[in-house]
C-alpha positions as CSV (number, residue, x, y, z in Angstrom):
1,X,5.6,15.7,-38.1
2,X,7.0,11.9,-37.8
3,X,10.0,14.1,-36.3
4,X,8.1,14.7,-33.4
5,X,7.4,11.3,-31.8
6,X,10.9,10.4,-32.5
7,X,11.9,13.2,-30.4
8,X,9.6,12.1,-27.6
9,X,11.7,8.9,-27.8
10,X,15.1,10.1,-27.4
11,X,14.6,13.6,-25.2
12,X,14.1,12.1,-22.2
13,X,17.1,9.5,-22.7
14,X,19.2,12.3,-23.3
15,X,18.0,14.1,-19.9
16,X,18.7,10.7,-18.3
17,X,22.3,11.1,-19.7
18,X,23.1,14.5,-18.6
19,X,21.5,13.6,-15.1
20,X,23.5,11.0,-14.9
21,X,26.7,12.9,-15.0
22,X,25.2,15.4,-12.3
23,X,24.4,12.6,-9.7
24,X,27.1,14.6,-7.8
25,X,25.1,17.5,-7.4
26,X,21.7,16.8,-6.6
27,X,20.1,20.6,-7.3
28,X,21.4,21.0,-10.5
29,X,20.1,17.0,-11.3
30,X,16.6,18.1,-10.3
31,X,16.3,21.3,-12.4
32,X,17.7,19.7,-15.8
33,X,15.8,16.3,-15.2
34,X,13.0,19.1,-14.7
35,X,13.8,21.2,-17.9
36,X,13.9,17.9,-19.7
37,X,10.8,17.1,-18.6
38,X,8.8,19.9,-19.8
39,X,10.4,19.8,-22.7
40,X,8.9,16.4,-23.4
41,X,5.5,17.9,-22.2
42,X,6.0,20.2,-24.7
43,X,6.8,17.6,-27.8
44,X,3.5,15.8,-26.8
45,X,1.4,18.5,-27.5
46,X,2.9,18.9,-30.8
47,X,2.2,15.4,-31.2
48,X,-1.5,15.7,-30.1
49,X,-2.1,18.6,-32.6
50,X,0.1,17.1,-35.7
51,X,-2.4,13.8,-35.4
52,X,-5.6,13.6,-37.3
53,X,-8.4,11.6,-35.7
54,X,-10.0,11.2,-39.2
55,X,-6.8,10.0,-40.8
56,X,-5.3,6.8,-41.1
57,X,-5.3,4.2,-38.4
58,X,-1.7,4.6,-37.8
59,X,0.0,7.6,-38.1
60,X,3.5,9.9,-37.6
61,X,5.0,6.3,-38.6
62,X,8.6,5.9,-39.1
63,X,11.2,2.8,-39.1
64,X,14.1,1.1,-40.2
65,X,15.1,-2.3,-40.4
66,X,16.4,-4.0,-37.2
67,X,16.8,-7.7,-37.9
68,X,16.8,-8.5,-41.6
69,X,17.0,-11.7,-41.5
70,X,13.6,-12.3,-39.1
71,X,11.7,-9.5,-40.5
72,X,12.0,-7.4,-37.6
73,X,12.1,-3.3,-37.6
74,X,12.6,-0.5,-35.6
75,X,8.8,0.8,-36.4
76,X,6.9,3.5,-34.5
77,X,3.5,5.0,-35.0
78,X,0.8,6.1,-33.1
79,X,-3.4,5.7,-32.8
80,X,-5.5,7.7,-31.0
81,X,-5.3,5.0,-28.3
82,X,-1.2,5.3,-27.9
83,X,-1.6,9.2,-28.5
84,X,-3.5,9.4,-24.9
85,X,-1.0,7.4,-23.3
86,X,2.0,9.2,-24.6
87,X,0.4,12.6,-23.6
88,X,-0.6,11.2,-19.6
89,X,2.8,10.0,-19.4
90,X,4.3,13.4,-20.3
91,X,2.1,15.3,-18.1
92,X,3.0,13.1,-14.9
93,X,6.9,12.9,-15.4
94,X,7.3,16.6,-14.4
95,X,4.6,16.5,-11.2
96,X,6.6,13.3,-10.1
97,X,9.4,15.0,-10.6
98,X,7.7,18.2,-8.5
99,X,6.5,16.4,-5.9
100,X,9.3,14.7,-4.9
101,X,11.6,17.8,-4.7
102,X,12.3,17.8,-1.2
103,X,12.5,13.6,-0.3
104,X,14.3,11.7,1.3
105,X,15.9,9.2,-0.8
106,X,17.4,6.1,1.3
107,X,21.1,6.7,2.4
108,X,24.3,6.3,-0.3
109,X,21.3,6.9,-3.1
110,X,21.6,10.4,-5.2
111,X,18.8,12.6,-6.7
112,X,21.0,12.3,-10.1
113,X,20.8,8.5,-10.2
114,X,17.2,8.3,-9.6
115,X,16.2,11.4,-11.8
116,X,18.0,9.6,-14.6
117,X,16.2,6.2,-13.7
118,X,12.9,7.8,-14.2
119,X,13.5,10.0,-17.7
120,X,14.8,5.9,-19.4
121,X,11.7,4.9,-17.7
122,X,9.1,7.4,-19.8
123,X,11.2,7.0,-22.5
124,X,10.7,3.4,-22.5
125,X,7.1,3.4,-21.7
126,X,6.3,6.0,-24.4
127,X,8.0,3.5,-26.6
128,X,5.9,0.6,-25.8
129,X,3.0,2.9,-26.8
130,X,4.3,3.8,-29.8
131,X,6.0,0.5,-31.2
132,X,4.5,-0.7,-34.2
133,X,6.6,-4.3,-34.6
134,X,5.6,-7.0,-32.5
135,X,9.0,-8.2,-31.7
136,X,10.4,-4.4,-30.9
137,X,6.9,-4.4,-28.6
138,X,8.0,-7.6,-26.6
139,X,11.8,-6.6,-26.1
140,X,10.3,-2.8,-25.1
141,X,7.4,-4.8,-22.8
142,X,10.8,-6.7,-20.7
143,X,13.4,-3.6,-20.9
144,X,10.7,-1.3,-19.1
145,X,11.1,-3.4,-16.5
146,X,14.6,-2.8,-16.0
147,X,14.6,0.8,-15.1
148,X,11.6,0.3,-12.6
149,X,13.3,-2.7,-11.0
150,X,15.9,-0.5,-9.8
151,X,13.5,2.3,-8.8
152,X,11.9,0.1,-6.4
153,X,14.7,-2.1,-5.4
154,X,17.1,1.0,-4.8
155,X,15.1,3.6,-3.6
156,X,11.7,1.9,-1.9
157,X,11.4,0.9,1.7
158,X,12.1,-1.6,4.1
159,X,10.7,-4.6,1.9
160,X,12.1,-3.3,-1.3
161,X,14.1,-6.0,-2.6
162,X,11.2,-8.5,-2.1
163,X,8.5,-5.9,-4.0
164,X,11.6,-5.4,-7.0
165,X,12.2,-9.0,-7.2
166,X,8.2,-9.7,-7.6
167,X,7.3,-6.9,-9.7
168,X,10.1,-8.0,-12.2
169,X,9.4,-12.3,-12.1
170,X,5.6,-12.1,-12.7
171,X,6.1,-9.5,-15.8
172,X,8.9,-11.1,-16.9
173,X,7.8,-14.9,-16.8
174,X,4.3,-13.1,-18.6
175,X,6.5,-11.2,-21.4
176,X,8.2,-14.8,-22.1
177,X,4.9,-16.2,-22.7
178,X,4.1,-13.7,-24.7
179,X,7.2,-14.0,-27.1
180,X,6.2,-18.0,-27.6
181,X,2.7,-16.6,-29.0
182,X,4.5,-13.9,-31.4
183,X,6.8,-16.4,-32.6
184,X,3.6,-18.3,-33.5
185,X,2.2,-15.9,-35.2
186,X,5.7,-15.0,-37.4
187,X,5.9,-18.8,-38.0
188,X,2.2,-18.5,-39.4
189,X,3.4,-15.2,-41.6
190,X,6.1,-17.8,-42.9
191,X,3.8,-20.3,-44.0
192,X,1.3,-17.8,-45.2
193,X,3.2,-15.2,-46.9
194,X,6.7,-17.0,-47.6
195,X,8.7,-15.0,-45.3
196,X,8.5,-14.0,-41.2
197,X,7.1,-10.6,-40.2
198,X,6.1,-9.3,-36.8
199,X,5.0,-6.1,-38.4
200,X,1.7,-5.6,-36.8
201,X,-0.7,-4.6,-39.7
202,X,0.5,-7.7,-41.3
203,X,0.0,-10.0,-38.8
204,X,-3.3,-8.8,-37.6
205,X,-4.0,-9.7,-41.3
206,X,-2.6,-13.4,-41.2
207,X,-3.0,-14.4,-37.7
208,X,-6.6,-13.6,-37.6
209,X,-7.9,-16.0,-40.3
210,X,-6.1,-19.1,-38.1
211,X,-8.1,-22.1,-36.9
212,X,-9.9,-21.7,-33.6
213,X,-7.8,-23.7,-31.5
214,X,-4.3,-21.9,-32.7
215,X,-5.5,-18.5,-32.5
216,X,-6.9,-19.6,-28.6
217,X,-3.7,-21.0,-28.0
218,X,-1.3,-17.6,-29.5
219,X,-4.1,-15.3,-27.7
220,X,-3.6,-16.8,-24.0
221,X,0.2,-16.4,-24.5
222,X,-0.6,-12.6,-24.8
223,X,-3.6,-12.7,-22.6
224,X,-1.6,-13.6,-20.1
225,X,1.3,-11.1,-20.3
226,X,-1.4,-8.0,-20.8
227,X,-3.8,-9.5,-17.4
228,X,-0.3,-9.7,-15.3
229,X,0.4,-6.2,-16.5
230,X,-2.8,-4.3,-16.3
231,X,-3.4,-6.4,-13.7
232,X,-6.1,-8.6,-13.7
233,X,-7.3,-10.7,-10.8
234,X,-5.9,-13.4,-9.4
235,X,-2.8,-12.6,-11.6
236,X,-2.7,-8.7,-9.5
237,X,-0.5,-9.4,-6.0
238,X,2.9,-7.9,-7.2
239,X,0.9,-4.8,-7.4
240,X,-0.1,-3.9,-3.6
241,X,3.4,-5.4,-2.7
242,X,5.7,-2.8,-5.1
243,X,2.8,0.3,-4.3
244,X,3.7,-0.3,-0.6
245,X,7.2,-0.2,-0.7
246,X,8.1,2.0,-4.0
247,X,8.2,5.6,-3.5
248,X,5.7,8.0,-4.0
249,X,6.5,9.4,-7.7
250,X,7.5,5.5,-8.9
251,X,4.2,4.6,-7.3
252,X,2.4,7.4,-9.2
253,X,4.3,5.5,-12.5
254,X,3.7,1.8,-11.8
255,X,-0.4,2.8,-11.1
256,X,-0.8,5.9,-13.3
257,X,1.3,4.4,-16.4
258,X,3.0,0.9,-16.5
259,X,-0.5,-0.5,-15.7
260,X,-1.7,0.9,-19.0
261,X,0.4,-1.5,-21.1
262,X,-1.7,-4.6,-20.2
263,X,-5.4,-2.8,-20.9
264,X,-3.7,-1.1,-24.2
265,X,-1.8,-4.2,-25.2
266,X,-5.7,-6.0,-25.4
267,X,-7.1,-3.6,-27.7
268,X,-4.1,-3.4,-29.8
269,X,-3.1,-6.8,-29.7
270,X,-5.8,-9.1,-28.4
271,X,-8.7,-8.1,-30.2
272,X,-7.7,-7.6,-33.7
273,X,-5.1,-10.3,-33.7
274,X,-7.3,-12.6,-32.3
275,X,-11.2,-11.7,-32.8
276,X,-12.9,-15.3,-32.8
277,X,-10.7,-15.9,-29.5
278,X,-11.5,-12.9,-28.5
279,X,-14.9,-13.3,-28.5
280,X,-15.1,-17.0,-27.5
281,X,-12.9,-16.3,-24.0
282,X,-15.0,-12.9,-23.5
283,X,-17.8,-14.7,-20.5
284,X,-14.3,-15.9,-18.7
285,X,-12.5,-12.7,-19.1
286,X,-15.4,-10.9,-18.1
287,X,-15.6,-13.3,-15.0
288,X,-12.2,-12.0,-13.8
289,X,-12.9,-8.2,-14.5
290,X,-16.5,-8.1,-12.5
291,X,-14.4,-10.1,-9.4
292,X,-11.3,-7.6,-9.4
293,X,-14.0,-4.9,-9.2
294,X,-15.9,-6.5,-6.1
295,X,-12.4,-7.8,-4.6
296,X,-10.6,-4.5,-5.2
297,X,-12.8,-2.5,-3.6
298,X,-13.9,-4.9,-0.8
299,X,-10.3,-5.4,0.5
300,X,-9.4,-1.6,-0.4
301,X,-12.3,-0.3,2.1
302,X,-10.8,-2.8,5.3
303,X,-6.9,-1.6,4.0
304,X,-4.9,0.0,7.0
305,X,-2.0,1.4,4.8
306,X,-2.6,4.2,2.4
307,X,-0.6,2.8,-0.3
308,X,-2.2,-0.5,-0.7
309,X,-5.4,1.4,-0.8
310,X,-4.0,2.7,-3.3
311,X,-3.3,-0.3,-5.1
312,X,-6.2,-2.3,-4.6
313,X,-8.7,1.0,-5.8
314,X,-6.7,0.5,-9.4
315,X,-7.4,-3.3,-8.9
316,X,-10.8,-2.2,-8.9
317,X,-11.2,0.5,-12.0
318,X,-9.0,-2.0,-14.2
319,X,-12.1,-4.2,-13.5
320,X,-14.2,-1.7,-14.7
321,X,-11.5,-1.0,-18.1
322,X,-11.6,-4.8,-19.0
323,X,-15.5,-4.7,-18.6
324,X,-15.8,-2.1,-21.2
325,X,-12.7,-3.7,-23.4
326,X,-14.8,-7.2,-23.5
327,X,-18.5,-5.8,-23.9
328,X,-17.4,-5.8,-27.3
329,X,-19.2,-1.9,-28.0
330,X,-18.1,1.7,-28.9
331,X,-19.6,3.2,-26.1
332,X,-17.8,0.8,-23.6
333,X,-14.5,0.6,-25.6
334,X,-14.0,4.6,-25.9
335,X,-15.4,4.7,-22.2
336,X,-12.9,2.0,-21.6
337,X,-9.8,4.3,-23.1
338,X,-10.7,7.5,-21.8
339,X,-10.9,5.6,-18.3
340,X,-7.4,4.6,-18.8
341,X,-6.3,8.6,-19.1
342,X,-8.6,9.4,-16.3
343,X,-7.6,6.8,-14.2
344,X,-3.8,7.9,-14.3
345,X,-4.8,11.7,-13.8
346,X,-7.3,10.9,-10.9
347,X,-5.3,8.1,-9.4
348,X,-2.3,9.8,-10.1
349,X,-3.5,13.1,-8.5
350,X,-4.8,11.1,-5.1
351,X,-1.2,9.5,-4.8
352,X,0.4,12.3,-4.7
353,X,-1.8,14.0,-2.0
354,X,-1.5,10.8,-0.2
355,X,2.8,11.4,-0.8
356,X,2.3,14.8,0.7
357,X,0.3,13.3,3.5
358,X,3.0,11.1,4.3
359,X,5.8,13.5,3.9
360,X,4.1,15.8,6.9
361,X,3.2,12.4,9.2
362,X,6.3,10.3,8.5
363,X,3.5,7.0,8.4
364,X,1.6,5.5,5.6
365,X,-0.9,3.6,8.3
366,X,-4.1,5.2,7.8
367,X,-4.4,5.0,12.3
368,X,-1.8,7.7,12.7
369,X,-3.8,10.5,11.4
370,X,-7.1,12.6,12.6
371,X,-8.3,15.8,12.0
372,X,-5.9,16.8,9.8
373,X,-8.5,19.3,8.1
374,X,-8.4,21.6,10.7
375,X,-4.7,22.8,10.3
376,X,-3.9,21.6,6.7
377,X,-7.5,22.5,4.9
378,X,-6.1,22.9,1.1
379,X,-4.2,19.5,1.9
380,X,-7.5,18.1,3.0
381,X,-9.4,19.5,0.3
382,X,-7.2,17.9,-2.6
383,X,-7.8,14.9,-0.5
384,X,-11.1,14.8,-1.0
385,X,-11.5,16.4,-4.8
386,X,-9.2,13.6,-5.8
387,X,-11.1,10.8,-3.9
388,X,-14.3,12.1,-5.6
389,X,-13.0,12.0,-9.0
390,X,-11.7,8.4,-8.2
391,X,-14.9,7.2,-7.3
392,X,-16.4,9.0,-10.4
393,X,-18.5,11.9,-9.4
394,X,-20.5,14.0,-11.5
395,X,-18.7,16.7,-12.9
396,X,-15.2,15.4,-12.4
397,X,-12.8,13.8,-15.1
398,X,-13.8,9.8,-14.4
399,X,-17.7,10.7,-14.2
400,X,-17.7,10.3,-18.0
401,X,-15.5,6.9,-18.5
402,X,-17.3,4.8,-16.0
403,X,-20.6,6.3,-17.4
404,X,-19.7,5.1,-21.2
405,X,-18.3,1.7,-19.9
406,X,-21.4,0.9,-18.0
407,X,-23.9,2.2,-20.2
408,X,-22.1,0.5,-23.2
409,X,-22.0,-2.9,-21.4
410,X,-25.5,-3.3,-20.4
411,X,-26.8,-3.9,-23.9
412,X,-24.6,-7.1,-24.3
413,X,-23.4,-8.1,-20.4
414,X,-26.4,-7.1,-18.6
415,X,-25.3,-9.4,-15.4
416,X,-21.5,-8.3,-15.5
417,X,-23.0,-4.5,-15.9
418,X,-25.2,-4.9,-12.7
419,X,-22.5,-6.7,-10.6
420,X,-19.6,-4.1,-11.6
421,X,-22.3,-1.3,-10.3
422,X,-21.7,-2.6,-6.5
423,X,-18.0,-1.5,-7.4
424,X,-19.1,2.3,-7.3
425,X,-21.3,1.8,-4.3
426,X,-18.0,0.5,-2.5
427,X,-15.9,3.1,-4.1
428,X,-18.2,6.2,-2.0
429,X,-17.3,3.9,1.0
430,X,-13.8,3.3,0.7
431,X,-13.1,7.0,-0.3
432,X,-15.5,8.6,2.3
433,X,-14.4,6.3,5.1
434,X,-10.4,7.1,4.4
435,X,-11.4,10.8,4.2
436,X,-13.5,10.8,7.5
437,X,-10.5,8.9,9.4
438,X,-7.4,11.1,8.4
439,X,-9.2,14.5,7.9
440,X,-12.1,14.8,10.6
441,X,-12.4,14.5,14.1
442,X,-9.5,15.6,16.7
443,X,-6.5,15.8,16.0
444,X,-4.3,12.1,16.8
445,X,-1.6,10.4,16.1
446,X,2.2,11.1,17.0
447,X,3.0,10.4,13.2
448,X,1.4,14.3,12.6
449,X,3.7,16.1,14.8
450,X,7.0,14.4,15.2
451,X,9.4,14.8,17.8
452,X,10.2,18.2,17.4
453,X,7.0,19.4,18.4
454,X,7.8,17.9,22.1
455,X,5.6,16.6,24.7
456,X,1.8,17.5,24.9
457,X,-1.8,15.7,25.3
458,X,-3.4,14.3,22.0
459,X,-5.4,17.4,20.4
460,X,-3.1,19.6,22.7
461,X,-2.7,23.2,20.1
462,X,0.9,23.0,20.7
463,X,1.0,20.0,18.9
464,X,-0.8,21.1,15.7
465,X,1.8,24.0,14.8
466,X,4.2,20.5,13.4
467,X,1.5,19.8,10.5
468,X,1.7,22.2,7.5
469,X,-0.8,22.4,4.6
470,X,0.0,22.9,1.2
471,X,3.1,24.9,0.0
472,X,3.6,27.3,-3.5
473,X,5.3,24.2,-4.9
474,X,3.0,21.4,-4.0
475,X,-0.1,23.9,-5.1
476,X,2.2,24.5,-8.4
477,X,1.9,20.4,-8.3
478,X,-1.8,19.4,-7.9
479,X,-3.1,22.6,-9.9
480,X,-2.6,21.2,-13.1
481,X,-4.4,18.2,-12.3
482,X,-7.2,20.0,-10.3
483,X,-7.7,21.8,-14.3
484,X,-7.7,19.0,-15.9
485,X,-10.0,17.1,-13.4
486,X,-12.5,19.7,-13.6
487,X,-12.5,20.5,-17.6
488,X,-12.7,17.1,-18.7
489,X,-15.2,16.3,-16.5
490,X,-17.4,19.4,-17.4
491,X,-16.2,18.8,-21.5
492,X,-14.5,15.7,-22.4
493,X,-15.4,15.6,-25.6
494,X,-11.7,16.6,-27.5
495,X,-10.3,13.7,-25.9
496,X,-12.9,11.5,-26.8
497,X,-12.8,12.8,-30.9
498,X,-9.5,11.0,-30.6
499,X,-10.3,8.0,-28.9
500,X,-13.5,7.1,-30.8
501,X,-12.0,6.5,-34.3
502,X,-9.6,4.1,-33.3
503,X,-11.8,2.0,-31.3
504,X,-14.3,2.1,-33.9
505,X,-11.7,0.6,-35.8
506,X,-10.7,-2.0,-33.3
507,X,-14.8,-3.3,-33.4
508,X,-14.6,-3.4,-36.7
509,X,-11.6,-6.0,-37.2
510,X,-13.2,-7.8,-34.3
511,X,-16.0,-8.2,-36.6
512,X,-19.0,-6.9,-34.4
513,X,-21.1,-4.4,-34.6
514,X,-23.2,-2.3,-32.1
515,X,-26.6,-3.8,-30.5
516,X,-29.6,-1.2,-31.8
517,X,-29.8,0.1,-28.2
518,X,-26.0,1.5,-28.6
519,X,-26.3,3.0,-32.0
520,X,-29.5,4.6,-30.8
521,X,-27.9,5.8,-28.1
522,X,-25.0,7.8,-30.1
């Protein structure tokens, strides 16, 4: 079944090429892009069933020599963490395409070019999660910035160029620093083995035994790149601008997919390759994690713009993920990985719903909306459900993740865990307040009705007719997410079964064992 993983890398690229030739026919471009994204979803399903949770750490591996003199290979494989992230990418991309079916692009921009870039982004991001060569991972880490730069800079809002350049420079700089650390690890392999290699499994055995000072410096190079990508406070400032200016579908990709490369890198590269540095520097990283939870939650509460609201909510959530990673228990680690998956689903759903609201009102300002539940009850219900799963309501998919992070972190990091729980209280505040301001009370805001509704007093029934409820296409986009949110809320075991062995192997490589209280809780 190795061909399935290779096909997952190739199919979106072929789709992008075909769609590029259809850039003058927007309708055909959309149908072709959707078809290729659905093929990718089917392949991801086959990959899921081909993976054996009890098998080798890396499975479905394949590779060819790329730069022989430097020991670089085009090598790919997956573990349980990479599998769930590839699956969620394949799920979200067709939904993004469907949600943006009638989206108006900037003048002079074609649907074909836009959709081709999305498919290229899908292929490169899948490859990042599947790469098992450290140099290849670095190259893909930088290459995935290119389609996203053009998606934000070419198809975003009024300040799109500023947001695109800021996004690119932050991530590119982090990647260059990571490259320096990767070269340092390569040099260590030359000294230890007599030849250089960037093979991940080999470097894990070589670098983990380095002296503490060397390991710390190499760790910091990788960590900075991942902290920017995640993003952790104070490396987060690119995200609110990118989320505010990007088209809604691109915001889903940035917040729901690309950001996970940072936390994935922490689990795949930081912990196994630099176990002592990971443990020594964990208290400082936990400070950043908890600061992110509180800072993101507080700023989300005070946001006036819905898209910036989404960015700060995600910053808070990434604080929870980092807390679970550096608590060094199996429960917290499993919780973090499932949080990565469920954040993509929950926040992706919330972003899509916000996009549907903006498409109706023409504004991303919260103050331009009010009383929408009276004229769009289904839309209001979707906003409420997506908000509730974002705040980890019991019975929704995110609850199990957040619960595992907190219950797993408390035995080893009680102070940080207690501080992080404040973010749960703030989450209820900012989600319910958003819903209250936009969906309840009298209908208000000119953005809700548009110029076609004609004059009239605020709340005039004649003005309400300009707002429609969810249409069939929008229901079709949101329905799979609703099913997944509820299904994983009540029965998350299939996902946890895939994640748990990989997390256990990672903690073994770090050389930590669960406290007695965690072992008894299993």
